[in-house]
KOLGU-384987 format. One record per atom (N, C-alpha, C): residue number from 1; residue in one letter; atom name; x, y, z negated. Coordinates in steps of 0.02 Angstrom, whole numbers. Example, Ala and Ser with C-alpha at 12.3 -4.5 7.8 and 13.67 -1.06 7.14 Angstrom:
2
<r k="1" r="a" a="N" xx="660" yy="-284" zz="-390"/>
<r k="1" r="a" a="CA" xx="615" yy="-225" zz="-390"/>
<r k="1" r="a" a="C" xx="660" yy="-165" zz="-390"/>
<r k="2" r="s" a="N" xx="642" yy="-112" zz="-354"/>
<r k="2" r="s" a="CA" xx="684" yy="-53" zz="-357"/>
<r k="2" r="s" a="C" xx="645" yy="2" zz="-394"/>
This chain:
82
<r k="1" r="m" a="N" xx="41" yy="-59" zz="0"/>
<r k="1" r="m" a="CA" xx="0" yy="0" zz="0"/>
<r k="1" r="m" a="C" xx="43" yy="63" zz="0"/>
<r k="2" r="f" a="N" xx="97" yy="61" zz="-39"/>
<r k="2" r="f" a="CA" xx="139" yy="120" zz="-43"/>
<r k="2" r="f" a="C" xx="203" yy="107" zz="-4"/>
<r k="3" r="n" a="N" xx="232" yy="160" zz="20"/>
<r k="3" r="n" a="CA" xx="293" yy="156" zz="58"/>
<r k="3" r="n" a="C" xx="352" yy="141" zz="11"/>
<r k="4" r="a" a="N" xx="375" yy="79" zz="12"/>
<r k="4" r="a" a="CA" xx="429" yy="58" zz="-33"/>
<r k="4" r="a" a="C" xx="493" yy="96" zz="-18"/>
<r k="5" r="k" a="N" xx="503" yy="113" zz="44"/>
<r k="5" r="k" a="CA" xx="564" yy="150" zz="63"/>
<r k="5" r="k" a="C" xx="565" yy="218" zz="30"/>
<r k="6" r="k" a="N" xx="508" yy="252" zz="28"/>
<r k="6" r="k" a="CA" xx="504" yy="317" zz="-4"/>
<r k="6" r="k" a="C" xx="517" yy="312" zz="-79"/>
<r k="7" r="i" a="N" xx="491" yy="259" zz="-110"/>
<r k="7" r="i" a="CA" xx="502" yy="249" zz="-182"/>
<r k="7" r="i" a="C" xx="577" yy="238" zz="-194"/>
<r k="8" r="e" a="N" xx="609" yy="199" zz="-150"/>
<r k="8" r="e" a="CA" xx="681" yy="187" zz="-157"/>
<r k="8" r="e" a="C" xx="720" yy="252" zz="-149"/>
<r k="9" r="e" a="N" xx="699" yy="295" zz="-102"/>
<r k="9" r="e" a="CA" xx="732" yy="360" zz="-93"/>
<r k="9" r="e" a="C" xx="728" yy="403" zz="-155"/>
<r k="10" r="i" a="N" xx="669" yy="405" zz="-185"/>
<r k="10" r="i" a="CA" xx="659" yy="444" zz="-247"/>
<r k="10" r="i" a="C" xx="703" yy="416" zz="-303"/>
<r k="11" r="a" a="N" xx="704" yy="350" zz="-309"/>
<r k="11" r="a" a="CA" xx="745" yy="319" zz="-361"/>
<r k="11" r="a" a="C" xx="819" yy="333" zz="-349"/>
<r k="12" r="k" a="N" xx="840" yy="333" zz="-286"/>
<r k="12" r="k" a="CA" xx="910" yy="347" zz="-270"/>
<r k="12" r="k" a="C" xx="926" yy="420" zz="-287"/>
<r k="13" r="q" a="N" xx="880" yy="466" zz="-272"/>
<r k="13" r="q" a="CA" xx="892" yy="536" zz="-289"/>
<r k="13" r="q" a="C" xx="901" yy="545" zz="-364"/>
<r k="14" r="v" a="N" xx="860" yy="511" zz="-402"/>
<r k="14" r="v" a="CA" xx="867" yy="514" zz="-475"/>
<r k="14" r="v" a="C" xx="935" yy="486" zz="-495"/>
<r k="15" r="s" a="N" xx="954" yy="430" zz="-466"/>
<r k="15" r="s" a="CA" xx="1018" yy="399" zz="-481"/>
<r k="15" r="s" a="C" xx="1076" yy="444" zz="-462"/>
<r k="16" r="d" a="N" xx="1072" yy="476" zz="-404"/>
<r k="16" r="d" a="CA" xx="1126" yy="520" zz="-381"/>
<r k="16" r="d" a="C" xx="1134" yy="582" zz="-425"/>
<r k="17" r="a" a="N" xx="1082" yy="600" zz="-460"/>
<r k="17" r="a" a="CA" xx="1085" yy="659" zz="-503"/>
<r k="17" r="a" a="C" xx="1121" yy="645" zz="-569"/>
<r k="18" r="i" a="N" xx="1136" yy="582" zz="-582"/>
<r k="18" r="i" a="CA" xx="1170" yy="562" zz="-644"/>
<r k="18" r="i" a="C" xx="1244" yy="579" zz="-639"/>
<r k="19" r="p" a="N" xx="1273" yy="608" zz="-691"/>
<r k="19" r="p" a="CA" xx="1345" yy="624" zz="-691"/>
<r k="19" r="p" a="C" xx="1387" yy="561" zz="-679"/>
<r k="20" r="p" a="N" xx="1446" yy="569" zz="-647"/>
<r k="20" r="p" a="CA" xx="1488" yy="512" zz="-629"/>
<r k="20" r="p" a="C" xx="1506" yy="466" zz="-688"/>
<r k="21" r="k" a="N" xx="1517" yy="493" zz="-747"/>
<r k="21" r="k" a="CA" xx="1537" yy="451" zz="-804"/>
<r k="21" r="k" a="C" xx="1482" yy="404" zz="-827"/>
<r k="22" r="f" a="N" xx="1421" yy="416" zz="-803"/>
<r k="22" r="f" a="CA" xx="1365" yy="373" zz="-822"/>
<r k="22" r="f" a="C" xx="1343" yy="328" zz="-765"/>
<r k="23" r="k" a="N" xx="1384" yy="323" zz="-712"/>
<r k="23" r="k" a="CA" xx="1366" yy="283" zz="-653"/>
<r k="23" r="k" a="C" xx="1359" yy="209" zz="-671"/>
<r k="24" r="d" a="N" xx="1389" yy="187" zz="-726"/>
<r k="24" r="d" a="CA" xx="1383" yy="117" zz="-746"/>
<r k="24" r="d" a="C" xx="1311" yy="97" zz="-756"/>
<r k="25" r="i" a="N" xx="1272" yy="143" zz="-783"/>
<r k="25" r="i" a="CA" xx="1202" yy="127" zz="-796"/>
<r k="25" r="i" a="C" xx="1155" yy="152" zz="-741"/>
<r k="26" r="a" a="N" xx="1184" yy="182" zz="-689"/>
<r k="26" r="a" a="CA" xx="1143" yy="210" zz="-635"/>
<r k="26" r="a" a="C" xx="1100" yy="158" zz="-600"/>
<r k="27" r="t" a="N" xx="1128" yy="99" zz="-588"/>
<r k="27" r="t" a="CA" xx="1090" yy="46" zz="-555"/>
<r k="27" r="t" a="C" xx="1030" yy="25" zz="-597"/>
<r k="28" r="d" a="N" xx="1041" yy="18" zz="-661"/>
<r k="28" r="d" a="CA" xx="987" yy="0" zz="-707"/>
<r k="28" r="d" a="C" xx="933" yy="54" zz="-707"/>
<r k="29" r="i" a="N" xx="954" yy="116" zz="-709"/>
<r k="29" r="i" a="CA" xx="906" yy="171" zz="-708"/>
<r k="29" r="i" a="C" xx="867" yy="173" zz="-642"/>
<r k="30" r="e" a="N" xx="903" yy="160" zz="-587"/>
<r k="30" r="e" a="CA" xx="870" yy="160" zz="-521"/>
<r k="30" r="e" a="C" xx="816" yy="106" zz="-518"/>
<r k="31" r="e" a="N" xx="831" yy="47" zz="-542"/>
<r k="31" r="e" a="CA" xx="782" yy="-8" zz="-541"/>
<r k="31" r="e" a="C" xx="723" yy="8" zz="-587"/>
<r k="32" r="k" a="N" xx="737" yy="35" zz="-645"/>
<r k="32" r="k" a="CA" xx="682" yy="52" zz="-691"/>
<r k="32" r="k" a="C" xx="639" yy="108" zz="-663"/>
<r k="33" r="t" a="N" xx="671" yy="156" zz="-628"/>
<r k="33" r="t" a="CA" xx="634" yy="211" zz="-597"/>
<r k="33" r="t" a="C" xx="587" yy="184" zz="-544"/>
<r k="34" r="k" a="N" xx="611" yy="136" zz="-504"/>
<r k="34" r="k" a="CA" xx="569" yy="105" zz="-453"/>
<r k="34" r="k" a="C" xx="508" yy="72" zz="-484"/>
<r k="35" r="v" a="N" xx="521" yy="34" zz="-538"/>
<r k="35" r="v" a="CA" xx="466" yy="-2" zz="-571"/>
<r k="35" r="v" a="C" xx="415" yy="47" zz="-598"/>
<r k="36" r="v" a="N" xx="439" yy="99" zz="-631"/>
<r k="36" r="v" a="CA" xx="393" yy="148" zz="-660"/>
<r k="36" r="v" a="C" xx="353" yy="184" zz="-605"/>
<r k="37" r="l" a="N" xx="387" yy="205" zz="-552"/>
<r k="37" r="l" a="CA" xx="352" yy="238" zz="-497"/>
<r k="37" r="l" a="C" xx="300" yy="192" zz="-465"/>
<r k="38" r="q" a="N" xx="318" yy="130" zz="-453"/>
<r k="38" r="q" a="CA" xx="270" yy="84" zz="-422"/>
<r k="38" r="q" a="C" xx="210" yy="73" zz="-468"/>
<r k="39" r="r" a="N" xx="223" yy="66" zz="-533"/>
<r k="39" r="r" a="CA" xx="168" yy="55" zz="-580"/>
<r k="39" r="r" a="C" xx="122" yy="115" zz="-583"/>
<r k="40" r="k" a="N" xx="151" yy="175" zz="-586"/>
<r k="40" r="k" a="CA" xx="110" yy="236" zz="-591"/>
<r k="40" r="k" a="C" xx="72" yy="248" zz="-526"/>
<r k="41" r="l" a="N" xx="104" yy="237" zz="-469"/>
<r k="41" r="l" a="CA" xx="69" yy="246" zz="-405"/>
<r k="41" r="l" a="C" xx="13" yy="195" zz="-397"/>
<r k="42" r="a" a="N" xx="22" yy="136" zz="-422"/>
<r k="42" r="a" a="CA" xx="-30" yy="84" zz="-418"/>
<r k="42" r="a" a="C" xx="-91" yy="104" zz="-460"/>
<r k="43" r="q" a="N" xx="-80" yy="144" zz="-512"/>
<r k="43" r="q" a="CA" xx="-135" yy="165" zz="-554"/>
<r k="43" r="q" a="C" xx="-177" yy="220" zz="-522"/>
<r k="44" r="l" a="N" xx="-148" yy="255" zz="-473"/>
<r k="44" r="l" a="CA" xx="-185" yy="308" zz="-439"/>
<r k="44" r="l" a="C" xx="-237" yy="279" zz="-393"/>
<r k="45" r="d" a="N" xx="-291" yy="315" zz="-384"/>
<r k="45" r="d" a="CA" xx="-345" yy="292" zz="-341"/>
<r k="45" r="d" a="C" xx="-333" yy="320" zz="-271"/>
<r k="46" r="v" a="N" xx="-285" yy="290" zz="-236"/>
<r k="46" r="v" a="CA" xx="-266" yy="314" zz="-169"/>
<r k="46" r="v" a="C" xx="-267" yy="256" zz="-121"/>
<r k="47" r="v" a="N" xx="-267" yy="272" zz="-57"/>
<r k="47" r="v" a="CA" xx="-263" yy="221" zz="-5"/>
<r k="47" r="v" a="C" xx="-201" yy="235" zz="37"/>
<r k="48" r="s" a="N" xx="-180" yy="184" zz="73"/>
<r k="48" r="s" a="CA" xx="-122" yy="192" zz="117"/>
<r k="48" r="s" a="C" xx="-142" yy="235" zz="177"/>
<r k="49" r="r" a="N" xx="-92" yy="263" zz="209"/>
<r k="49" r="r" a="CA" xx="-104" yy="304" zz="269"/>
<r k="49" r="r" a="C" xx="-138" yy="263" zz="323"/>
<r k="50" r="e" a="N" xx="-117" yy="201" zz="330"/>
<r k="50" r="e" a="CA" xx="-147" yy="157" zz="381"/>
<r k="50" r="e" a="C" xx="-221" yy="146" zz="367"/>
<r k="51" r="e" a="N" xx="-238" yy="132" zz="305"/>
<r k="51" r="e" a="CA" xx="-308" yy="121" zz="286"/>
<r k="51" r="e" a="C" xx="-348" yy="186" zz="297"/>
<r k="52" r="f" a="N" xx="-319" yy="243" zz="280"/>
<r k="52" r="f" a="CA" xx="-352" yy="307" zz="290"/>
<r k="52" r="f" a="C" xx="-366" yy="318" zz="364"/>
<r k="53" r="d" a="N" xx="-316" yy="305" zz="407"/>
<r k="53" r="d" a="CA" xx="-325" yy="314" zz="479"/>
<r k="53" r="d" a="C" xx="-379" yy="269" zz="507"/>
<r k="54" r="v" a="N" xx="-382" yy="206" zz="483"/>
<r k="54" r="v" a="CA" xx="-433" yy="159" zz="506"/>
<r k="54" r="v" a="C" xx="-502" yy="186" zz="486"/>
<r k="55" r="q" a="N" xx="-509" yy="208" zz="424"/>
<r k="55" r="q" a="CA" xx="-574" yy="233" zz="401"/>
<r k="55" r="q" a="C" xx="-594" yy="297" zz="438"/>
<r k="56" r="t" a="N" xx="-545" yy="338" zz="456"/>
<r k="56" r="t" a="CA" xx="-559" yy="398" zz="495"/>
<r k="56" r="t" a="C" xx="-589" yy="379" zz="563"/>
<r k="57" r="q" a="N" xx="-560" yy="329" zz="595"/>
<r k="57" r="q" a="CA" xx="-586" yy="306" zz="660"/>
<r k="57" r="q" a="C" xx="-656" yy="277" zz="653"/>
<r k="58" r="v" a="N" xx="-668" yy="239" zz="600"/>
<r k="58" r="v" a="CA" xx="-734" yy="211" zz="587"/>
<r k="58" r="v" a="C" xx="-784" yy="268" zz="579"/>
<r k="59" r="l" a="N" xx="-766" yy="319" zz="541"/>
<r k="59" r="l" a="CA" xx="-810" yy="376" zz="530"/>
<r k="59" r="l" a="C" xx="-825" yy="412" zz="595"/>
<r k="60" r="l" a="N" xx="-776" yy="422" zz="637"/>
<r k="60" r="l" a="CA" xx="-787" yy="456" zz="702"/>
<r k="60" r="l" a="C" xx="-836" yy="416" zz="745"/>
<r k="61" r="k" a="N" xx="-827" yy="351" zz="748"/>
<r k="61" r="k" a="CA" xx="-872" yy="309" zz="788"/>
<r k="61" r="k" a="C" xx="-943" yy="311" zz="759"/>
<r k="62" r="t" a="N" xx="-948" yy="311" zz="693"/>
<r k="62" r="t" a="CA" xx="-1013" yy="314" zz="661"/>
<r k="62" r="t" a="C" xx="-1048" yy="380" zz="676"/>
<r k="63" r="r" a="N" xx="-1010" yy="434" zz="674"/>
<r k="63" r="r" a="CA" xx="-1039" yy="500" zz="690"/>
<r k="63" r="r" a="C" xx="-1063" yy="503" zz="762"/>
<r k="64" r="q" a="N" xx="-1023" yy="474" zz="808"/>
<r k="64" r="q" a="CA" xx="-1044" yy="473" zz="878"/>
<r k="64" r="q" a="C" xx="-1108" yy="433" zz="887"/>
<r k="65" r="k" a="N" xx="-1112" yy="376" zz="855"/>
<r k="65" r="k" a="CA" xx="-1172" yy="334" zz="860"/>
<r k="65" r="k" a="C" xx="-1232" yy="370" zz="831"/>
<r k="66" r="l" a="N" xx="-1222" yy="404" zz="775"/>
<r k="66" r="l" a="CA" xx="-1276" yy="442" zz="744"/>
<r k="66" r="l" a="C" xx="-1301" yy="497" zz="790"/>
<r k="67" r="a" a="N" xx="-1255" yy="532" zz="822"/>
<r k="67" r="a" a="CA" xx="-1275" yy="585" zz="869"/>
<r k="67" r="a" a="C" xx="-1315" yy="556" zz="928"/>
<r k="68" r="e" a="N" xx="-1293" yy="499" zz="953"/>
<r k="68" r="e" a="CA" xx="-1329" yy="466" zz="1008"/>
<r k="68" r="e" a="C" xx="-1400" yy="447" zz="986"/>
<r k="69" r="l" a="N" xx="-1406" yy="418" zz="926"/>
<r k="69" r="l" a="CA" xx="-1471" yy="399" zz="901"/>
<r k="69" r="l" a="C" xx="-1516" yy="459" zz="888"/>
<r k="70" r="e" a="N" xx="-1487" yy="514" zz="864"/>
<r k="70" r="e" a="CA" xx="-1526" yy="575" zz="854"/>
<r k="70" r="e" a="C" xx="-1553" yy="601" zz="920"/>
<r k="71" r="n" a="N" xx="-1511" yy="599" zz="972"/>
<r k="71" r="n" a="CA" xx="-1533" yy="621" zz="1039"/>
<r k="71" r="n" a="C" xx="-1589" yy="576" zz="1065"/>
<r k="72" r="k" a="N" xx="-1582" yy="511" zz="1057"/>
<r k="72" r="k" a="CA" xx="-1634" yy="465" zz="1081"/>
<r k="72" r="k" a="C" xx="-1699" yy="477" zz="1043"/>
<r k="73" r="l" a="N" xx="-1693" yy="487" zz="978"/>
<r k="73" r="l" a="CA" xx="-1753" yy="500" zz="938"/>
<r k="73" r="l" a="C" xx="-1787" yy="565" zz="960"/>
<r k="74" r="a" a="N" xx="-1748" yy="616" zz="974"/>
<r k="74" r="a" a="CA" xx="-1776" yy="679" zz="997"/>
<r k="74" r="a" a="C" xx="-1812" yy="669" zz="1064"/>
<r k="75" r="e" a="N" xx="-1783" yy="629" zz="1109"/>
<r k="75" r="e" a="CA" xx="-1816" yy="614" zz="1173"/>
<r k="75" r="e" a="C" xx="-1882" yy="578" zz="1163"/>
<r k="76" r="i" a="N" xx="-1881" yy="529" zz="1119"/>
<r k="76" r="i" a="CA" xx="-1942" yy="490" zz="1106"/>
<r k="76" r="i" a="C" xx="-1996" yy="535" zz="1075"/>
<r k="77" r="e" a="N" xx="-1977" yy="578" zz="1028"/>
<r k="77" r="e" a="CA" xx="-2024" yy="623" zz="997"/>
<r k="77" r="e" a="C" xx="-2052" yy="672" zz="1048"/>
<r k="78" r="a" a="N" xx="-2010" yy="694" zz="1094"/>
<r k="78" r="a" a="CA" xx="-2033" yy="740" zz="1146"/>
<r k="78" r="a" a="C" xx="-2084" yy="705" zz="1192"/>
<r k="79" r="k" a="N" xx="-2071" yy="643" zz="1210"/>
<r k="79" r="k" a="CA" xx="-2117" yy="605" zz="1253"/>
<r k="79" r="k" a="C" xx="-2184" yy="593" zz="1217"/>
<r k="80" r="l" a="N" xx="-2179" yy="579" zz="1152"/>
<r k="80" r="l" a="CA" xx="-2241" yy="567" zz="1115"/>
<r k="80" r="l" a="C" xx="-2282" yy="631" zz="1106"/>
<r k="81" r="a" a="N" xx="-2248" yy="687" zz="1104"/>
<r k="81" r="a" a="CA" xx="-2283" yy="751" zz="1096"/>
<r k="81" r="a" a="C" xx="-2319" yy="772" zz="1160"/>
<r k="82" r="e" a="N" xx="-2299" yy="745" zz="1217"/>
<r k="82" r="e" a="CA" xx="-2331" yy="763" zz="1281"/>
<r k="82" r="e" a="C" xx="-2400" yy="737" zz="1288"/>
């Protein structure tokens, strides 16, 4: 659901910000940062970009179909009014 590469980039940025004398624990911090980020992102009520794009297309098709049905209904109502 989430871009693992982006999470790794954020974790690496945090790790790179650590002073050189603490680089021994940088790997451990990077891994823990990844775990925390993944856990917190999983708690958010969000969808992946792919899922969002799919739902956007479904919505567009639904709107088109609704417009077509509204036009047909208007035609039928006009015929009945004659």
